[in-house]
All heavy atoms as TSV, in Angstrom:
chain	resi	resn	atom	element	x	y	z
A	1	MET	N	N	125.401	220.186	207.834
A	1	MET	CA	C	124.966	220.437	206.500
A	1	MET	C	C	123.611	221.135	206.555
A	1	MET	O	O	122.698	220.630	207.205
A	1	MET	CB	C	124.861	219.102	205.762
A	1	MET	CG	C	124.602	219.250	204.305
A	1	MET	SD	S	125.030	217.733	203.453
A	1	MET	CE	C	123.419	217.091	203.171
A	2	PRO	N	N	123.456	222.265	205.938
A	2	PRO	CA	C	122.193	222.993	205.987
A	2	PRO	C	C	121.067	222.210	205.327
A	2	PRO	O	O	121.277	221.429	204.408
A	2	PRO	CB	C	122.484	224.272	205.215
A	2	PRO	CG	C	123.958	224.401	205.228
A	2	PRO	CD	C	124.501	223.022	205.268
A	3	ALA	N	N	119.869	222.446	205.832
A	3	ALA	CA	C	118.692	221.772	205.306
A	3	ALA	C	C	117.549	222.762	205.202
A	3	ALA	O	O	117.497	223.752	205.931
A	3	ALA	CB	C	118.297	220.622	206.215
A	4	ILE	N	N	116.637	222.501	204.297
A	4	ILE	CA	C	115.420	223.301	204.178
A	4	ILE	C	C	114.316	222.544	204.891
A	4	ILE	O	O	114.010	221.401	204.550
A	4	ILE	CB	C	115.054	223.534	202.701
A	4	ILE	CG1	C	116.170	224.315	202.016
A	4	ILE	CG2	C	113.727	224.243	202.596
A	4	ILE	CD1	C	115.998	224.439	200.526
A	5	VAL	N	N	113.739	223.188	205.882
A	5	VAL	CA	C	112.715	222.551	206.710
A	5	VAL	C	C	111.400	223.252	206.434
A	5	VAL	O	O	111.328	224.479	206.423
A	5	VAL	CB	C	113.078	222.641	208.208
A	5	VAL	CG1	C	111.998	222.015	209.054
A	5	VAL	CG2	C	114.412	221.976	208.450
A	6	GLY	N	N	110.362	222.466	206.227
A	6	GLY	CA	C	109.030	223.022	206.010
A	6	GLY	C	C	108.389	223.431	207.327
A	6	GLY	O	O	109.059	223.768	208.300
A	7	VAL	N	N	107.089	223.370	207.368
A	7	VAL	CA	C	106.329	223.768	208.554
A	7	VAL	C	C	106.502	222.721	209.648
A	7	VAL	O	O	106.400	221.522	209.401
A	7	VAL	CB	C	104.836	223.936	208.200
A	7	VAL	CG1	C	104.034	224.262	209.433
A	7	VAL	CG2	C	104.656	224.999	207.143
A	8	ALA	N	N	106.763	223.171	210.855
A	8	ALA	CA	C	106.845	222.292	212.016
A	8	ALA	C	C	105.923	222.840	213.093
A	8	ALA	O	O	106.031	224.003	213.472
A	8	ALA	CB	C	108.267	222.220	212.539
A	9	GLN	N	N	105.013	222.023	213.553
A	9	GLN	CA	C	104.093	222.436	214.612
A	9	GLN	C	C	104.446	221.681	215.875
A	9	GLN	O	O	104.395	220.458	215.907
A	9	GLN	CB	C	102.648	222.137	214.222
A	9	GLN	CG	C	101.653	222.550	215.282
A	9	GLN	CD	C	100.222	222.235	214.870
A	9	GLN	OE1	O	99.986	221.552	213.890
A	9	GLN	NE2	N	99.285	222.720	215.635
A	10	VAL	N	N	104.807	222.410	216.913
A	10	VAL	CA	C	105.164	221.817	218.197
A	10	VAL	C	C	104.010	222.070	219.147
A	10	VAL	O	O	103.697	223.218	219.466
A	10	VAL	CB	C	106.470	222.427	218.752
A	10	VAL	CG1	C	106.791	221.827	220.096
A	10	VAL	CG2	C	107.596	222.218	217.777
A	11	ILE	N	N	103.372	221.016	219.585
A	11	ILE	CA	C	102.249	221.137	220.507
A	11	ILE	C	C	102.750	221.303	221.939
A	11	ILE	O	O	102.294	222.156	222.676
A	11	ILE	CB	C	101.322	219.911	220.404
A	11	ILE	CG1	C	100.828	219.726	218.968
A	11	ILE	CG2	C	100.163	220.024	221.370
A	11	ILE	CD1	C	100.013	220.876	218.435
A	12	SER	N	N	103.716	220.497	222.318
A	12	SER	CA	C	104.186	220.534	223.696
A	12	SER	C	C	105.630	220.045	223.757
A	12	SER	O	O	106.011	219.124	223.032
A	12	SER	CB	C	103.302	219.649	224.577
A	12	SER	OG	O	103.796	219.617	225.890
A	13	VAL	N	N	106.409	220.674	224.603
A	13	VAL	CA	C	107.768	220.224	224.889
A	13	VAL	C	C	107.867	220.102	226.395
A	13	VAL	O	O	107.654	221.066	227.124
A	13	VAL	CB	C	108.823	221.219	224.346
A	13	VAL	CG1	C	110.214	220.762	224.729
A	13	VAL	CG2	C	108.717	221.339	222.844
A	14	GLY	N	N	108.161	218.902	226.875
A	14	GLY	CA	C	108.187	218.639	228.307
A	14	GLY	C	C	109.398	219.244	228.980
A	14	GLY	O	O	110.309	219.770	228.347
A	15	GLY	N	N	109.392	219.148	230.289
A	15	GLY	CA	C	110.495	219.673	231.078
A	15	GLY	C	C	111.796	218.964	230.788
A	15	GLY	O	O	111.834	217.752	230.602
A	16	SER	N	N	112.867	219.703	230.738
A	16	SER	CA	C	114.226	219.251	230.449
A	16	SER	C	C	114.299	218.410	229.170
A	16	SER	O	O	115.019	217.440	229.095
A	16	SER	CB	C	114.847	218.503	231.628
A	16	SER	OG	O	114.262	217.238	231.786
A	17	SER	N	N	113.531	218.791	228.155
A	17	SER	CA	C	113.624	218.126	226.860
A	17	SER	C	C	114.161	219.112	225.829
A	17	SER	O	O	114.285	220.301	226.099
A	17	SER	CB	C	112.262	217.590	226.441
A	17	SER	OG	O	111.332	218.644	226.361
A	18	ILE	N	N	114.494	218.609	224.651
A	18	ILE	CA	C	115.110	219.435	223.628
A	18	ILE	C	C	114.348	219.263	222.323
A	18	ILE	O	O	114.042	218.144	221.918
A	18	ILE	CB	C	116.586	219.031	223.414
A	18	ILE	CG1	C	117.400	219.325	224.651
A	18	ILE	CG2	C	117.174	219.740	222.223
A	18	ILE	CD1	C	118.831	218.866	224.555
A	19	PHE	N	N	114.051	220.382	221.672
A	19	PHE	CA	C	113.495	220.366	220.319
A	19	PHE	C	C	114.449	221.145	219.434
A	19	PHE	O	O	114.783	222.279	219.728
A	19	PHE	CB	C	112.105	221.005	220.305
A	19	PHE	CG	C	111.531	221.131	218.933
A	19	PHE	CD1	C	111.005	220.026	218.295
A	19	PHE	CD2	C	111.546	222.340	218.268
A	19	PHE	CE1	C	110.492	220.124	217.028
A	19	PHE	CE2	C	111.030	222.455	216.986
A	19	PHE	CZ	C	110.499	221.344	216.363
A	20	ASN	N	N	114.890	220.521	218.373
A	20	ASN	CA	C	115.876	221.170	217.520
A	20	ASN	C	C	115.541	220.949	216.065
A	20	ASN	O	O	115.143	219.868	215.661
A	20	ASN	CB	C	117.264	220.607	217.806
A	20	ASN	CG	C	118.298	221.227	216.907
A	20	ASN	OD1	O	118.438	222.434	216.877
A	20	ASN	ND2	N	119.000	220.413	216.149
A	21	ILE	N	N	115.712	222.001	215.266
A	21	ILE	CA	C	115.670	221.891	213.808
A	21	ILE	C	C	116.924	222.587	213.298
A	21	ILE	O	O	117.121	223.769	213.537
A	21	ILE	CB	C	114.423	222.571	213.221
A	21	ILE	CG1	C	113.162	221.856	213.687
A	21	ILE	CG2	C	114.487	222.580	211.718
A	21	ILE	CD1	C	111.892	222.511	213.227
A	22	GLY	N	N	117.782	221.864	212.626
A	22	GLY	CA	C	118.992	222.469	212.095
A	22	GLY	C	C	120.249	221.803	212.613
A	22	GLY	O	O	120.211	220.747	213.228
A	23	ASP	N	N	121.361	222.452	212.363
A	23	ASP	CA	C	122.657	221.914	212.758
A	23	ASP	C	C	122.876	222.095	214.255
A	23	ASP	O	O	122.513	223.108	214.834
A	23	ASP	CB	C	123.779	222.628	212.005
A	23	ASP	CG	C	123.687	222.389	210.509
A	23	ASP	OD1	O	123.039	221.402	210.118
A	23	ASP	OD2	O	124.253	223.185	209.751
A	24	VAL	N	N	123.497	221.102	214.856
A	24	VAL	CA	C	123.741	221.118	216.304
A	24	VAL	C	C	125.136	220.581	216.567
A	24	VAL	O	O	125.556	219.588	215.978
A	24	VAL	CB	C	122.706	220.245	217.046
A	24	VAL	CG1	C	123.052	220.120	218.500
A	24	VAL	CG2	C	121.330	220.820	216.903
A	25	TYR	N	N	125.851	221.256	217.456
A	25	TYR	CA	C	127.148	220.743	217.900
A	25	TYR	C	C	126.969	219.799	219.086
A	25	TYR	O	O	127.491	218.697	219.101
A	25	TYR	CB	C	128.078	221.892	218.276
A	25	TYR	CG	C	129.335	221.442	218.972
A	25	TYR	CD1	C	130.309	220.727	218.288
A	25	TYR	CD2	C	129.529	221.711	220.310
A	25	TYR	CE1	C	131.454	220.294	218.923
A	25	TYR	CE2	C	130.670	221.289	220.951
A	25	TYR	CZ	C	131.627	220.572	220.261
A	25	TYR	OH	O	132.752	220.145	220.893
A	26	LYS	N	N	126.222	220.263	220.087
A	26	LYS	CA	C	126.042	219.463	221.296
A	26	LYS	C	C	124.654	219.732	221.869
A	26	LYS	O	O	124.248	220.869	221.987
A	26	LYS	CB	C	127.102	219.830	222.325
A	26	LYS	CG	C	127.044	218.992	223.565
A	26	LYS	CD	C	127.957	219.366	224.722
A	26	LYS	CE	C	129.199	220.095	224.440
A	26	LYS	NZ	N	130.018	220.322	225.624
A	27	MET	N	N	123.939	218.674	222.239
A	27	MET	CA	C	122.623	218.809	222.876
A	27	MET	C	C	122.683	218.081	224.212
A	27	MET	O	O	123.038	216.907	224.260
A	27	MET	CB	C	121.533	218.197	221.994
A	27	MET	CG	C	121.388	218.898	220.669
A	27	MET	SD	S	120.217	218.119	219.571
A	27	MET	CE	C	118.700	218.484	220.388
A	28	MET	N	N	122.372	218.801	225.286
A	28	MET	CA	C	122.475	218.212	226.619
A	28	MET	C	C	121.277	218.599	227.474
A	28	MET	O	O	121.304	219.613	228.153
A	28	MET	CB	C	123.760	218.689	227.304
A	28	MET	CG	C	125.006	218.209	226.637
A	28	MET	SD	S	126.539	218.863	227.310
A	28	MET	CE	C	126.250	219.008	229.017
A	29	PRO	N	N	120.234	217.797	227.471
A	29	PRO	CA	C	119.157	218.064	228.423
A	29	PRO	C	C	119.650	217.766	229.836
A	29	PRO	O	O	120.387	216.796	230.058
A	29	PRO	CB	C	118.051	217.111	228.000
A	29	PRO	CG	C	118.758	216.023	227.290
A	29	PRO	CD	C	119.959	216.642	226.661
A	30	ILE	N	N	119.311	218.609	230.774
A	30	ILE	CA	C	119.800	218.429	232.140
A	30	ILE	C	C	118.637	218.002	233.016
A	30	ILE	O	O	117.701	218.769	233.252
A	30	ILE	CB	C	120.445	219.719	232.665
A	30	ILE	CG1	C	121.675	220.044	231.824
A	30	ILE	CG2	C	120.814	219.582	234.123
A	30	ILE	CD1	C	122.367	221.306	232.211
A	31	SER	N	N	118.693	216.772	233.475
A	31	SER	CA	C	117.651	216.217	234.320
A	31	SER	C	C	118.217	214.999	235.037
A	31	SER	O	O	119.139	214.347	234.548
A	31	SER	CB	C	116.439	215.812	233.478
A	31	SER	OG	O	115.485	215.181	234.280
A	32	ASN	N	N	117.681	214.695	236.179
A	32	ASN	CA	C	118.040	213.455	236.861
A	32	ASN	C	C	116.832	212.950	237.625
A	32	ASN	O	O	115.934	213.709	237.963
A	32	ASN	CB	C	119.241	213.621	237.781
A	32	ASN	CG	C	118.978	214.606	238.889
A	32	ASN	OD1	O	117.925	215.221	238.975
A	32	ASN	ND2	N	119.949	214.782	239.757
A	33	ALA	N	N	116.805	211.667	237.859
A	33	ALA	CA	C	115.693	211.046	238.573
A	33	ALA	C	C	116.195	209.784	239.258
A	33	ALA	O	O	117.159	209.158	238.818
A	33	ALA	CB	C	114.568	210.703	237.615
A	34	LYS	N	N	115.548	209.432	240.320
A	34	LYS	CA	C	115.863	208.200	241.027
A	34	LYS	C	C	114.565	207.418	241.185
A	34	LYS	O	O	113.559	207.958	241.611
A	34	LYS	CB	C	116.453	208.497	242.395
A	34	LYS	CG	C	116.855	207.242	243.152
A	34	LYS	CD	C	117.382	207.558	244.526
A	34	LYS	CE	C	118.750	208.157	244.397
A	34	LYS	NZ	N	119.424	208.260	245.684
A	35	THR	N	N	114.597	206.171	240.808
A	35	THR	CA	C	113.395	205.343	240.847
A	35	THR	C	C	113.585	204.211	241.829
A	35	THR	O	O	114.567	203.472	241.759
A	35	THR	CB	C	113.112	204.768	239.450
A	35	THR	OG1	O	112.989	205.833	238.529
A	35	THR	CG2	C	111.858	203.944	239.447
A	36	PHE	N	N	112.652	204.089	242.729
A	36	PHE	CA	C	112.617	202.959	243.647
A	36	PHE	C	C	111.450	202.073	243.238
A	36	PHE	O	O	110.343	202.566	243.031
A	36	PHE	CB	C	112.420	203.422	245.089
A	36	PHE	CG	C	113.539	204.249	245.626
A	36	PHE	CD1	C	113.388	205.605	245.794
A	36	PHE	CD2	C	114.747	203.668	245.964
A	36	PHE	CE1	C	114.412	206.375	246.291
A	36	PHE	CE2	C	115.781	204.436	246.460
A	36	PHE	CZ	C	115.611	205.791	246.621
A	37	SER	N	N	111.694	200.794	243.114
A	37	SER	CA	C	110.610	199.889	242.745
A	37	SER	C	C	110.811	198.558	243.455
A	37	SER	O	O	111.929	198.107	243.655
A	37	SER	CB	C	110.576	199.682	241.238
A	37	SER	OG	O	111.783	199.115	240.813
A	38	GLY	N	N	109.720	197.961	243.815
A	38	GLY	CA	C	109.763	196.676	244.499
A	38	GLY	C	C	109.923	195.528	243.525
A	38	GLY	O	O	109.974	195.706	242.316
A	39	SER	N	N	109.974	194.338	244.068
A	39	SER	CA	C	110.165	193.162	243.219
A	39	SER	C	C	108.938	192.934	242.345
A	39	SER	O	O	107.804	193.065	242.775
A	39	SER	CB	C	110.435	191.941	244.075
A	39	SER	OG	O	109.345	191.717	244.937
A	40	GLY	N	N	109.177	192.626	241.095
A	40	GLY	CA	C	108.093	192.349	240.164
A	40	GLY	C	C	107.386	193.566	239.623
A	40	GLY	O	O	106.338	193.451	239.009
A	41	SER	N	N	107.920	194.756	239.805
A	41	SER	CA	C	107.186	195.951	239.403
A	41	SER	C	C	107.394	196.333	237.949
A	41	SER	O	O	106.537	196.959	237.362
A	41	SER	CB	C	107.556	197.118	240.303
A	41	SER	OG	O	108.931	197.350	240.231
A	42	PHE	N	N	108.501	195.983	237.317
A	42	PHE	CA	C	108.741	196.333	235.927
A	42	PHE	C	C	108.628	195.129	234.997
A	42	PHE	O	O	109.156	195.132	233.903
A	42	PHE	CB	C	110.127	196.970	235.760
A	42	PHE	CG	C	110.233	198.330	236.383
A	42	PHE	CD1	C	111.221	198.612	237.297
A	42	PHE	CD2	C	109.334	199.323	236.052
A	42	PHE	CE1	C	111.322	199.863	237.868
A	42	PHE	CE2	C	109.424	200.577	236.613
A	42	PHE	CZ	C	110.417	200.847	237.521
A	43	ASN	N	N	107.918	194.110	235.409
A	43	ASN	CA	C	107.753	192.936	234.559
A	43	ASN	C	C	106.739	193.224	233.464
A	43	ASN	O	O	105.720	193.861	233.691
A	43	ASN	CB	C	107.269	191.745	235.388
A	43	ASN	CG	C	108.318	191.248	236.343
A	43	ASN	OD1	O	109.499	191.372	236.065
A	43	ASN	ND2	N	107.904	190.694	237.451
A	44	THR	N	N	107.020	192.748	232.265
A	44	THR	CA	C	106.089	192.880	231.144
A	44	THR	C	C	105.968	191.542	230.444
A	44	THR	O	O	106.851	190.702	230.520
A	44	THR	CB	C	106.570	193.928	230.127
A	44	THR	OG1	O	107.853	193.543	229.653
A	44	THR	CG2	C	106.647	195.303	230.758
A	45	GLY	N	N	104.869	191.353	229.772
A	45	GLY	CA	C	104.690	190.129	229.008
A	45	GLY	C	C	103.255	189.655	229.069
A	45	GLY	O	O	102.418	190.195	229.784
A	46	ASP	N	N	102.972	188.626	228.290
A	46	ASP	CA	C	101.636	188.028	228.260
A	46	ASP	C	C	101.571	186.884	229.262
A	46	ASP	O	O	102.471	186.065	229.346
A	46	ASP	CB	C	101.319	187.495	226.862
A	46	ASP	CG	C	101.258	188.593	225.831
A	46	ASP	OD1	O	100.924	189.720	226.227
A	46	ASP	OD2	O	101.548	188.321	224.658
A	47	GLY	N	N	100.480	186.823	230.009
A	47	GLY	CA	C	100.289	185.730	230.955
A	47	GLY	C	C	101.283	185.743	232.097
A	47	GLY	O	O	101.743	184.696	232.533
A	48	LEU	N	N	101.611	186.901	232.594
A	48	LEU	CA	C	102.620	187.041	233.644
A	48	LEU	C	C	101.984	186.806	235.014
A	48	LEU	O	O	100.911	187.341	235.315
A	48	LEU	CB	C	103.224	188.440	233.581
A	48	LEU	CG	C	104.373	188.757	234.516
A	48	LEU	CD1	C	105.589	187.957	234.117
A	48	LEU	CD2	C	104.678	190.224	234.458
A	49	LYS	N	N	102.630	186.010	235.840
A	49	LYS	CA	C	102.159	185.782	237.196
A	49	LYS	C	C	103.312	186.073	238.153
A	49	LYS	O	O	104.369	185.450	238.073
A	49	LYS	CB	C	101.694	184.343	237.386
A	49	LYS	CG	C	101.202	184.063	238.785
A	49	LYS	CD	C	100.735	182.636	238.940
A	49	LYS	CE	C	100.281	182.396	240.363
A	49	LYS	NZ	N	99.909	180.997	240.574
A	50	VAL	N	N	103.103	187.049	239.019
A	50	VAL	CA	C	104.128	187.445	239.976
A	50	VAL	C	C	103.588	187.184	241.377
A	50	VAL	O	O	102.515	187.660	241.724
A	50	VAL	CB	C	104.493	188.940	239.817
A	50	VAL	CG1	C	105.515	189.349	240.866
A	50	VAL	CG2	C	105.020	189.204	238.430
A	51	THR	N	N	104.336	186.438	242.167
A	51	THR	CA	C	103.940	186.142	243.543
A	51	THR	C	C	105.034	186.633	244.479
A	51	THR	O	O	106.137	186.090	244.479
A	51	THR	CB	C	103.725	184.625	243.719
A	51	THR	OG1	O	102.794	184.178	242.745
A	51	THR	CG2	C	103.200	184.320	245.105
A	52	ASN	N	N	104.711	187.659	245.241
A	52	ASN	CA	C	105.644	188.205	246.216
A	52	ASN	C	C	104.950	188.182	247.571
A	52	ASN	O	O	104.040	188.948	247.829
A	52	ASN	CB	C	106.015	189.653	245.874
A	52	ASN	CG	C	106.763	189.738	244.582
A	52	ASN	OD1	O	107.574	188.886	244.294
A	52	ASN	ND2	N	106.478	190.746	243.803
A	53	TYR	N	N	105.362	187.284	248.417
A	53	TYR	CA	C	104.702	187.171	249.706
A	53	TYR	C	C	105.094	188.310	250.635
A	53	TYR	O	O	104.260	189.038	251.126
A	53	TYR	CB	C	105.016	185.812	250.337
A	53	TYR	CG	C	104.422	184.683	249.551
A	53	TYR	CD1	C	105.223	183.837	248.798
A	53	TYR	CD2	C	103.048	184.477	249.533
A	53	TYR	CE1	C	104.680	182.814	248.069
A	53	TYR	CE2	C	102.492	183.456	248.799
A	53	TYR	CZ	C	103.317	182.623	248.077
A	53	TYR	OH	O	102.776	181.620	247.341
A	54	ARG	N	N	106.362	188.463	250.871
A	54	ARG	CA	C	106.837	189.556	251.713
A	54	ARG	C	C	107.963	190.252	250.965
A	54	ARG	O	O	109.028	189.677	250.760
A	54	ARG	CB	C	107.327	189.062	253.053
A	54	ARG	CG	C	106.222	188.541	253.911
A	54	ARG	CD	C	106.700	188.288	255.291
A	54	ARG	NE	N	105.568	187.808	256.063
A	54	ARG	CZ	C	105.491	187.878	257.340
A	54	ARG	NH1	N	106.481	188.389	258.031
A	54	ARG	NH2	N	104.441	187.427	257.973
A	55	SER	N	N	107.698	191.468	250.587
A	55	SER	CA	C	108.675	192.216	249.819
A	55	SER	C	C	108.712	193.644	250.315
A	55	SER	O	O	107.677	194.232	250.621
A	55	SER	CB	C	108.300	192.195	248.332
A	55	SER	OG	O	109.191	192.985	247.602
A	56	SER	N	N	109.887	194.198	250.417
A	56	SER	CA	C	110.023	195.600	250.793
A	56	SER	C	C	111.145	196.212	249.964
A	56	SER	O	O	112.084	195.533	249.569
A	56	SER	CB	C	110.321	195.758	252.288
A	56	SER	OG	O	111.575	195.197	252.589
A	57	THR	N	N	111.002	197.490	249.694
A	57	THR	CA	C	112.007	198.212	248.921
A	57	THR	C	C	112.755	199.144	249.849
A	57	THR	O	O	112.154	199.987	250.518
A	57	THR	CB	C	111.328	199.021	247.801
A	57	THR	OG1	O	110.595	198.117	246.977
A	57	THR	CG2	C	112.361	199.746	246.970
A	58	ASN	N	N	114.068	198.989	249.906
A	58	ASN	CA	C	114.900	199.821	250.761
A	58	ASN	C	C	115.177	201.139	250.030
A	58	ASN	O	O	115.859	201.161	249.020
A	58	ASN	CB	C	116.202	199.097	251.082
A	58	ASN	CG	C	117.076	199.884	252.020
A	58	ASN	OD1	O	116.650	200.882	252.580
A	58	ASN	ND2	N	118.291	199.437	252.187
A	59	THR	N	N	114.632	202.231	250.535
A	59	THR	CA	C	114.829	203.535	249.906
A	59	THR	C	C	115.857	204.380	250.641
A	59	THR	O	O	116.030	205.546	250.313
A	59	THR	CB	C	113.499	204.301	249.832
A	59	THR	OG1	O	112.997	204.467	251.161
A	59	THR	CG2	C	112.494	203.548	248.994
A	60	TYR	N	N	116.544	203.801	251.599
A	60	TYR	CA	C	117.573	204.546	252.319
A	60	TYR	C	C	118.798	204.714	251.432
A	60	TYR	O	O	119.321	203.755	250.871
A	60	TYR	CB	C	117.960	203.825	253.609
A	60	TYR	CG	C	119.103	204.471	254.330
A	60	TYR	CD1	C	118.947	205.702	254.955
A	60	TYR	CD2	C	120.350	203.871	254.376
A	60	TYR	CE1	C	119.995	206.310	255.603
A	60	TYR	CE2	C	121.410	204.465	255.014
A	60	TYR	CZ	C	121.228	205.679	255.633
A	60	TYR	OH	O	122.269	206.281	256.270
A	61	ASP	N	N	119.232	205.933	251.280
A	61	ASP	CA	C	120.392	206.228	250.452
A	61	ASP	C	C	121.309	207.144	251.252
A	61	ASP	O	O	121.012	208.313	251.448
A	61	ASP	CB	C	119.945	206.900	249.156
A	61	ASP	CG	C	121.074	207.024	248.163
A	61	ASP	OD1	O	122.140	206.428	248.397
A	61	ASP	OD2	O	120.880	207.706	247.155
A	62	ASN	N	N	122.434	206.608	251.717
A	62	ASN	CA	C	123.278	207.371	252.629
A	62	ASN	C	C	124.240	208.330	251.934
A	62	ASN	O	O	124.801	209.190	252.580
A	62	ASN	CB	C	124.070	206.420	253.536
A	62	ASN	CG	C	124.947	205.502	252.755
A	62	ASN	OD1	O	124.934	205.482	251.538
A	62	ASN	ND2	N	125.724	204.682	253.463
A	63	ASP	N	N	124.444	208.195	250.627
A	63	ASP	CA	C	125.337	209.144	249.973
A	63	ASP	C	C	124.550	210.338	249.460
A	63	ASP	O	O	123.365	210.259	249.166
A	63	ASP	CB	C	126.124	208.494	248.829
A	63	ASP	CG	C	125.227	207.888	247.779
A	63	ASP	OD1	O	124.041	207.691	248.059
A	63	ASP	OD2	O	125.718	207.604	246.677
A	64	GLY	N	N	125.203	211.466	249.360
A	64	GLY	CA	C	124.517	212.701	248.989
A	64	GLY	C	C	124.314	212.852	247.495
A	64	GLY	O	O	123.323	213.400	247.044
A	65	LEU	N	N	125.253	212.351	246.699
A	65	LEU	CA	C	125.181	212.492	245.249
A	65	LEU	C	C	125.263	211.141	244.578
A	65	LEU	O	O	126.172	210.362	244.858
A	65	LEU	CB	C	126.334	213.371	244.740
A	65	LEU	CG	C	126.346	214.812	245.203
A	65	LEU	CD1	C	127.639	215.490	244.783
A	65	LEU	CD2	C	125.161	215.561	244.635
A	66	ASP	N	N	124.353	210.876	243.694
A	66	ASP	CA	C	124.412	209.643	242.913
A	66	ASP	C	C	124.948	209.892	241.510
A	66	ASP	O	O	125.806	209.210	241.021
A	66	ASP	CB	C	123.024	209.004	242.795
A	66	ASP	CG	C	122.573	208.416	244.105
A	66	ASP	OD1	O	123.423	207.971	244.882
A	66	ASP	OD2	O	121.365	208.388	244.350
A	67	GLN	N	N	124.404	210.910	240.850
A	67	GLN	CA	C	124.825	211.233	239.508
A	67	GLN	C	C	124.786	212.763	239.363
A	67	GLN	O	O	123.818	213.314	238.895
A	67	GLN	CB	C	123.894	210.582	238.498
A	67	GLN	CG	C	124.340	210.713	237.088
A	67	GLN	CD	C	123.441	209.918	236.160
A	67	GLN	OE1	O	122.460	209.344	236.581
A	67	GLN	NE2	N	123.774	209.904	234.908
A	68	PRO	N	N	125.846	213.446	239.775
A	68	PRO	CA	C	125.825	214.897	239.719
A	68	PRO	C	C	125.799	215.408	238.277
A	68	PRO	O	O	126.476	214.873	237.413
A	68	PRO	CB	C	127.108	215.310	240.415
A	68	PRO	CG	C	127.996	214.136	240.306
A	68	PRO	CD	C	127.103	212.934	240.283
A	69	ILE	N	N	124.975	216.436	238.044
A	69	ILE	CA	C	124.880	217.000	236.705
A	69	ILE	C	C	125.324	218.450	236.689
A	69	ILE	O	O	125.067	219.160	235.739
A	69	ILE	CB	C	123.450	216.880	236.156
A	69	ILE	CG1	C	122.469	217.608	237.053
A	69	ILE	CG2	C	123.047	215.452	235.963
A	69	ILE	CD1	C	121.083	217.712	236.478
A	70	ALA	N	N	125.992	218.907	237.725
A	70	ALA	CA	C	126.376	220.318	237.843
A	70	ALA	C	C	127.392	220.724	236.775
A	70	ALA	O	O	127.350	221.829	236.267
A	70	ALA	CB	C	126.923	220.596	239.220
A	71	ALA	N	N	128.314	219.851	236.413
A	71	ALA	CA	C	129.366	220.208	235.467
A	71	ALA	C	C	128.974	219.989	234.022
A	71	ALA	O	O	129.777	220.165	233.133
A	71	ALA	CB	C	130.616	219.397	235.779
A	72	ASN	N	N	127.739	219.602	233.756
A	72	ASN	CA	C	127.310	219.315	232.392
A	72	ASN	C	C	126.729	220.528	231.684
A	72	ASN	O	O	126.158	220.405	230.633
A	72	ASN	CB	C	126.275	218.196	232.381
A	72	ASN	CG	C	126.886	216.878	232.725
A	72	ASN	OD1	O	128.077	216.714	232.626
A	72	ASN	ND2	N	126.080	215.928	233.139
A	73	ALA	N	N	126.816	221.697	232.263
A	73	ALA	CA	C	126.170	222.867	231.657
A	73	ALA	C	C	126.941	223.430	230.546
A	73	ALA	O	O	127.867	223.414	230.032
A	73	ALA	CB	C	125.956	223.945	232.705
């Protein structure tokens, strides 16, 4: 459905992001990332106490593709 849009000021658009004004059939930003984190690294809250005496993060990944995005174009 068409719309009347006033002034839009875009300061910054990051990598692999989408800015759209108007009608859209399909929007597909293409990006992938892999995050390795140790124990207790994404904890949030008030009064949090994390005790990790011996902790290691295994970053070995023997497969070549985890989430291919080649066919999403």
